[in-house]
C-alpha positions, 0 to 999 in steps of 0.5 A: 691646175691639172686637166684630164685630157684622156683617161689617166692623162693630164696636162698642167702648165706648171708640170713638164711645161704643160706636156701630157703626163701620167696622172699624178706623176711627172712622167710625160706620155712621150717618155713612156712611148719613147722608152717602149719604142727603144725596147724598154719592157713594161716591167722596166718602165713600172720599176723605173718610173713607178707607174702602173700597167694601166698607166702604160696602156693609157699612154699608148691609147692617148698616143694612138688617138693623137696619131689617128687624128693627124692628117699628113699631106704628101707633096711632090 
């Protein structure tokens, strides 16, 4: 059973090992972020993975919320 954890982002233990995916797909958020970081354009992502511009924005927004909540402690 899929659970929406953010707008357009769901998790389901039976889909992609429970990793966050674009709602209604098997496209992991991490894949979208990684492809963008690697230089893939939004249009290439849309064509290759059959997702929408709104899905890409949702993945970026979700990733930003995760990073902003992360706490990193420097040790010396």
